[in-house]
Structure formats: structure tokens, C-alpha cells
N, C-alpha and C positions, 0 to 999 in steps of 0.2 A: 504494500500500500504506500503510495507516494502522498505525502502531506503537502498539498499545493498552497495552502494558505494558513498561516499560523498567526493569530492575533494575541499579543500579550504586551501590555504596557506596564512595566514593573514600577510601582510607586515606592520610593525609598526615602520619602520625607513624610512628615506628619500629615495625616488625612484630616479632613474636616470632621469634627465630632457631630454625633447625632444622638437622638434618643435611643435607648436600648430597645432591641427588637424582642418582643415577647416570644419565648420559645414555643414552637408547635412541634410536637413529637410525631405527628403523622398518625397513621392507623395504629390502634393499640393491639397488644397481644402478638406482635410480630417479632421476628428474629433479627437482631442487629449484631453483626460479628465483624469487628474492626481489626485490620492488620496494619501495622506501621512501624517505622523505625523508633528506637528508644532514645529520644532526647527531649529536653524540657518543653519545647514548643508543641511537639506532638502530644506529649503527656498532658499539656494544658488543654489542647483541643479535644482529645479523646476523653479526658477526665471530665471536662465540662459537659460534653454530650452525655456521658454516663450518669453524671449527677442529675442532669435535667430530665432524662428520658428512661432510665433503667426501670423506674417504677411502672411505666405504662407498657413496657415491652414484655413479650413472653419470654425472651432470652436476650441478654445483653452481655457480650464478652469483648474484651479488648486484649490483643496480643501485640505488645511492643517489644521488639527485639532487634539485634544486629543482623545485617545481611539479609534483609527482607527481599531484596532483588533476586536472591538466589532461589527463592521458594515461591514467589508470588504467582508466576505463570502456572506452575504445577498446582497451586492451591486453588486457582480460579478456573482451571480447565474442566473439572467434573461438573455434572449437572444433577443436583445443585452444587454450586461452588462452596468451598470450605469457608470463605469469608464473603460478607455482603458488601464490604467496602475495603479498599486498600488506599492508604495515604501514600502518595507518590511524589516524584520530582520529575524534572524535564525528561531524563533518560528513561525512567521506569514507566512513564505514561506511554512513551513510544514502544517500549518493550511489550506492554500489555496490549496496545492497539494493534501491533503487528500480528498478534495471535487472535484478535477479535474478542477479547475477554472483558472489555468494559463497554458500558452502554452510553448513548447520548443522554444529556441531562436537561435538554431544553424545556421539556414539560415540567420537570421537577423544579427547575429554576423559576419558571413562571408561577408555580404554585407556592413555593416556599422561599424564594430568593429575592423578595422585594428590597431587602436591606443590603444585598450584595452590590458591589461596584463593578462597572464594566471591566476594569483592569484585573478583576479576580476571575473572569470567565475565560478559560482557555478554550478558544474556539477554532476548530479545524474544519474547513469546508462547510462553514455555517452551523456546525454541530458543537455544542458545548460538551467537551469531553472531561473536563475537570474544573474544580473551583479552587483557585489558589488562595492561600491564607497567609503565606509568609514568603519573604525573599531570603536568599542565603548566598554566601560566597566564602571562599577561603581568604584569609588575610594574615597579617603578621601580628603575633603576640610578643611583647617585649617586657623583660624585667629591667626597669629603668635603674634600679639600684645596682644591679650586677654590671650593667653597661657603664655606669658612672664609676664603679669601683675599678673597672678595667681600663679606665681612661678613654672611653668612647664618648664622643660628643654627639648627643642627640640619638634619635632612633634611626636605624638603617632604613633606607628607602630603595635599595637595590640588592641584588644577589651579591654583587661585589662588595658592597658595604657590610652585608651580613657575614661574609667570609672573613673580611678584615677584622670585624668585631669579635668573631668567634676565635680567631687566632690570638687576639689580645687577651681574651678571657682564659684561653688555654695556657698561654705563655705566663700569665700571672698566677697560675696554679689554682684558679677559682673553680673551674669545671673542665674536665677532660672532654666531655661531649655536650657542649652548650646548645646544640640545635636539635629540634624534633620536627618530624614531618610524618604524615600518614603514608607509609611506604609498604604496607602489608601486601604480600604477593597476591596478585589478582587485580580486582577492580581499582584499588588504591594506587598501585603502580601505574596503571593506565591513566588514571586521572592526574597524577602528578606530572606525567609527561605532557598531558594536554595543557596544564597550567603554563609550563615553560615553553611549550611549542607555540602557543598563542602569543606569549610575551615576546617571543623571537620573530613574530610576524608570520607564522606558519598557517597553512590551510590544510586540513586533513584530507580533502578530496580535490581532485582537479575540477576546475570550474564547470558547473553544469553537468556533472557526471558522478558516478559512484566509484570512479577510478581512484586508487590510493595515491597520496601525495606526501607521505611522511619521510621517505628516504631522500632527504634534501638537506641543504645547508641549514635550514631552520630546525630540522630534526636533529642534526648533529649538535647544533648549538644548544638545543634544549637538553639533550642528554648530558652535555658537558656542564651546563648550569646546575642540573640536579646533582651530578657527581661531585661538583665543587662543594656543595652543601653537605653531602653525605660524608665527606671527610671529617665532619664535626658532629655527626650523630652517633648514637649508641650502636655498637656492632649488631644488635638485634633488630635494626630498623625494618628489615623485611618481614617482621612479624608484628609490627605496630600499626594499629588503626586508631580511630578517634578515641576510644576508651583508654587505650594505652598512652597516647600522647597527652590526653587530659590528665591522666594520673601522674605522668612525669612532671607536668607543669605544676599541678597542685602540690606535689611532693617536693617542689623546689629543686628539681634535678636538672632543669634546663633554663636558659636565659632568653632564647628566641625560638619561636615555633611558627610554622605555617599550619594553621588549623581552621576548622569551619567556624564561621561567625555564630552558628547556632550553639557553639560551646562557650560563647563569651559570657553569658549570664551566669552559667555554672562556675566558671573560673573566677568571676568577680564577686560571687557571693561569699558568705561566711561559712559555708559547709565544705568539708573535705579538704581544707587547706589551712593555711595560717594567715594571720594579718600581715605578716612580713611579705608573703607572696602576693596576696590579693591587692594590698594597698600599693604595691610597686608594679602592678601589671598594667600595661598600656596597650590598647588595641588600635592598630593603624592600618593603612592601606597595604595590600600585598606588594611585594617588591617587584621592581622592574629588572630587566636583564640586558647585558651587552649594550649599554647606553641607549636602550629603547625607552619608550614612554608607556607601553601597555603593561598593566599589572599582571603578574603571574597568578591568575585566578580565572574562575569561570562563574558567571552569574547563574543562579538557580532560583526556582520557586518550588515550594511544596504545596500540595493540594489534595483535594478529596476526589476519589473516583467511586463509581458504583459498579459492582460486578454485573455482567450480562446474564450469567447462568444461574439466576435466582428468581423466585417469584416476584412479581411486580410490587406486591404489597410490602415485602421485606425491603425491596429497593427503596420504596417511598419512605418507609420508617427510618431506614439508615440515613438517607439523605437529609430528611427533616431533622433528625437528631444532631447530625454533625454541623450542618449549616446554621441550625438554630442557636448553636453556641458561639458562632463567630460574630460577636457583638461588642459594643463599647463596654458593657459590663465585664466581659472577660478581660478587657484591657486593663481595668482598674487593678485586677489581681495579678496579671501576667505580663504587664507592659514590657518588662526588660528581658523577656525570654526569647524574643525574636524581633526581626524587622517585619512587623505585621502589616499586612495589606487589608487592614480592618479599621473601621471607624474608631477613633479614640486613641490611636497610637501616637505616643510622644517619644521620639528617639532619646535614649539615654546613653551612658558610656558603653554599654554592651553592644550598641548599634553602630558605634563609630567606625569600626574596621570595615564593615560591609558597606556603609554609606560612602566612606572615602574611596574604597576600591571601585565601587560603581561609578562615582563621580570622575575617577581618573581614567575611565574608558575600558574597563575589563570587558571581555567578550562573553556573551551568553553561551552556555553549553549547547552544542548543536542539537536540534530536535528534528532529526531526519531518520527514516526507517532503518538505515543500515549503520547508524552510529554505534549500536551495541556490538556489531560484529568487529568494527575497528577497535573499540574499547577493549573487547575481550582479547584481541590479538596483541594489543599493546601490553595488557596486563600479564600475558603469559610469555611473550617473546623477548621482553626487555630485561628479564631477570638475569640472564647470563651476562649481559653487559654490566649490570650493577655488581655482580659477583666477580667481575674482572676476567671472565672466561671468553669474552667476545668483544670485537670492536664495535664502535657505534654504527659504522656502515653495515656490518654484517647483521647486527641486531635489527636494524631498521629494514633491511632486506627480508629478514625472516618475518617481521611484522607484516610487510606487504604481501608476502607469499601466503601466510596464514589467512590474512583478510581476503585475498582474492579467492582462495579455495572456498571459504565460507560464503562469500558474496555470490559466487557462481552457484553454489548449492542452494542458496535462497532465491536465486533468480534475479539478482540485482546486476550481475555481470554475465556476459555471454561466454 
């Protein structure tokens, strides 16, 4: 399926406030079964829906976990599907739509979405396929006290400045591994390449086609950018994803990290860390690379979908419960947990990194049907380069070969 028209305007500043929308839980006695990733913003959305509507539902379950992308298609394929709603992002909506597993929401938006804003409606070929509730991006987290102790002036704004700061921190004997990134083998390896590939001006595909375009000067520059940072990360970096890097940060083990903005509120709060760490944490734009101006980041949204292979009444109840909680009332309790695309949002310190990254011109994650095939190839074929077993050119050639095989099998290439 080719997505010919994608309409999304991401709001990253405060939206006009409005009166709270009274929650309508839809038909009673139905089954609501929600699957989503486990981080504070989704906890807030799912928790609000459950608080509002579990009493009127016949069944209300929430499963928030890591790596939902690895199980969501399988979970939504049976009839009835295992879940009535999956909370998705750019890439995972594409993943589900490619297999025809989510339904258009136009009729449900008309019935229950009078409080939703146009920028929340992810519209493809005239069909609303998801309702976005937050924006997200990777960006730089810095320990200002550690940087000052090492004699670093200000917060780094480029990969080169990060490397120079890390070397000063190491030379001063403060930390041997002062940098953290989400480099777990698989999806995270592929995503980190994307960040630095875009920052180096790369395009994943040849213009107007599904032909790969990563074995290039931009691809080599991206790998070298990443490798320069990995010289200062923990040797176990290929096993570290968001939970691990957040734990390193909150444990005071690192001084600079490229992490998701959705982790900002958890890092800045008083839980799981110390005042020394949280009070000296500064969130800023993602770094640039090789004297470029594009931040090493991708812009994302997270939003609500409704499964196709479920009864219509369960679909209605699930949609009503979830969108009914996207109100200004929720903002009062959870304002700092995300860059919300919901009335009442007032950006605070936790939103600074995403806002600065977006304002600096970070690119959105591509929402095209064959992006997952490329991402999978990157995540598997670049590992040998990072382990020092293969050159950048050979690793990128392997990526293109793996992608071409998968794309031909899926019918995107002849």
C-alpha cells in the first residue's frame, strides 16, 4: 500500500486552552484491551481512560511494555484481535497499515472527537487512521555540573563538541564512559543510524522510488559520527535501550546522553535518582554533525489506533475511552510528561529538548510503507561495523542487499 497523502501538523508550542470535555465511554459492557509502550505519557493516557471508563466496560485491560512493535502485528492478526487498541508512533502505524490491521476512524471521530484538533488527526487518503496525542524526539541530556567540573564551557551542540567534552571528562578521571545512547541491537541500532544519517544530509531512498540510498558519503559519515561517540560509552552499549540509559542517567553514571524526550519528565522528577543528578540535568537540542545544521534526531508522534478485527461495539468503546481522556483536565495532572498535542498544554523544562530540536529543523521519521524493511536491515547489518568486524562501506552494502531482498519479497522492488 502506497500512502499518497499524509497530513500531520505537529504542534510543539502551547495550545489554546478550552473547557474540559466530558468523558463519554461509549456503549457499556464492552471489551477494551489496550496495548502500548511503557513510558509516562502513555501511562497517563491509558490510566486516565481506565479511570474514566473501566466501571462501564465489561472488560478493561491495559498492557504497557517494551518492544510492542515486535508483537503488535501478531496480536492484531487473529479475529478477534488480542487487543482492541494499540498506541502507536509514525513507524508502527505504517507497520500495522501494511498488514491491514487497523480501521479508519472517521465515524468515531465524528461521534466522539469534537474536542480533538485537526493536527491530532493522522489522515491518509482522506481516512483518519490514528489520533495523535503527543510529539517526541531524541535530544541531548547534559549534566551541567560534570561538564563544569571538567572545564567544559556550556552544553555541547555538536557531535564534535560532545566528543571533546567526553575526552575532558575522561582525562580528568571523573567518568570513564560519560556518554549513553540507545544502541541495543535491532531497532535501536537502526534508529541511531537514521539520526546521524539525516544530520549528515542523507536520504534513505532514491528520489521517487523504493531504491536504497544509504551506501553513500552521508552513510559513511553517519557511521563515523556514531562510532566517535561510542568510544565514550559503556562497553555494553549494544544491549542498552531506553530503560537502561535512563537508569544510567538517574544513577549518575553518565554526563551526556542522547535519549527520547519522553524520558525527560522521569529524569527531572524526584523519583529514582538524587537531587544532585536531577537538579544539574539540562535538556537541549540534539547535536549536529560534521559542521551541519540539522539535529541528529527524528520527529515522532504517538497516537491511538483501533484494531480492525474486533466487533464494532468494542471498537467504539475503546475509542471513546481513550479519546475521552485527552482533555485539558488530564493536562493539569500530567502536563510535564510529554509534548502534548492536547488543549491545556504548557511547555515546561521537560519539553525543552524536543521543542529546541524541532525548532532547529530535525526531520520527521519517514512514514512510507517500506521504511520498516530498511529499518530492520539497518538494525541487523550494522552491528558488525560497531563491533569492529567490518568496514563502513561493507556494512552499508550489506544493508542495501538485505533491504533489496526484503523489498522484492514484499513487492516494492522488481
